[in-house]
C-alpha positions in Angstrom: 21.8 -1.6 -45.4 21.2 -0.5 -48.9 17.9 -0.7 -50.8 18.9 -3.7 -52.9 19.8 -5.8 -49.8 16.5 -4.8 -48.2 14.6 -5.8 -51.3 16.4 -9.1 -51.4 15.6 -9.9 -47.8 11.9 -8.9 -48.4 11.8 -11.3 -51.4 13.1 -14.1 -49.2 10.5 -13.4 -46.5 7.7 -13.3 -49.0 8.9 -16.6 -50.6 9.1 -18.3 -47.2 5.6 -17.1 -46.3 4.2 -18.4 -49.6 5.9 -21.8 -49.0 4.5 -22.0 -45.5 1.0 -21.1 -46.7 1.2 -23.6 -49.5 2.3 -26.4 -47.1 -0.6 -25.5 -44.7 -3.0 -25.6 -47.6 -1.8 -29.0 -48.8 -2.0 -30.3 -45.2 -5.6 -29.1 -44.9 -6.5 -30.6 -48.3 -5.0 -33.9 -47.3 -6.9 -33.8 -44.0 -10.1 -33.1 -45.8 -9.5 -35.9 -48.2 -8.8 -38.3 -45.4 -11.9 -37.2 -43.5 -14.0 -37.8 -46.7 -12.5 -41.3 -47.1 -13.3 -42.1 -43.5 -16.9 -40.9 -43.8 -17.4 -42.8 -47.1 -16.1 -46.0 -45.4 -18.3 -45.6 -42.4 -21.3 -45.0 -44.7 -20.5 -48.1 -46.7 -20.2 -50.1 -43.5 -23.6 -48.9 -42.3 -25.2 -49.8 -45.6 -23.7 -53.3 -45.4 -24.8 -53.7 -41.8 -28.5 -53.0 -42.6 -28.9 -55.4 -45.6 -32.1 -57.3 -45.2 -33.4 -60.6 -46.7 -37.2 -60.9 -47.2 -38.2 -64.6 -46.8 -41.7 -64.1 -48.3 -40.6 -63.8 -51.9 -37.6 -66.1 -51.8 -37.8 -69.3 -53.7 -35.4 -71.0 -51.3 -35.6 -72.4 -47.8 -34.0 -69.8 -45.5 -33.0 -70.3 -41.9 -32.3 -67.7 -39.3 -28.9 -68.5 -37.6 -30.0 -66.7 -34.5 -33.4 -68.2 -34.0 -32.7 -71.6 -35.7 -36.1 -71.3 -37.5 -36.4 -71.9 -41.2 -38.9 -70.5 -43.7 -40.1 -72.3 -46.8 -41.3 -70.6 -50.1 -45.0 -69.6 -50.0 -45.1 -68.9 -46.2 -45.7 -65.4 -44.9 -42.4 -63.7 -44.9 -40.4 -61.3 -42.8 -37.2 -59.3 -43.0 -34.1 -60.6 -41.4 -30.5 -59.4 -41.3 -28.7 -61.0 -44.3 -25.8 -61.9 -42.0 -28.2 -64.3 -40.2 -29.6 -66.0 -43.4 -28.7 -69.6 -43.9 -29.9 -71.2 -47.2 -30.9 -74.9 -47.3 -31.6 -77.2 -50.2 -34.4 -79.1 -48.4 -36.4 -79.1 -45.2 -34.6 -82.3 -44.2 -31.3 -80.5 -44.5 -32.5 -77.7 -42.3 -33.8 -80.1 -39.7 -30.6 -82.1 -39.8 -28.8 -78.9 -38.9 -31.0 -78.2 -35.9 -33.5 -75.8 -37.4 -37.3 -76.0 -36.9 -40.1 -74.9 -39.2 -41.8 -71.6 -38.8 -45.2 -72.0 -37.1 
């Protein structure tokens, strides 16, 4: 084998190694990007899950879907999960829907 042929084969090997390295780097970059997207989504979901409603400063009648108790403006308030908050236009509406007043 002459020197030119050896040099040509070495160039092919180096080129193949560079291609493999670049493909691995892209694969790792895509994986990191995907991991970041999953973490962001999980973080957003957790933020949504912990949203609270404070009944003490609300100017609306708010019922708790789990306890079926409603709170009117001006009463001492408490925090409840916003997913459980039901808003009513009047106490009569709340009572008609099976809710009772906070004691």
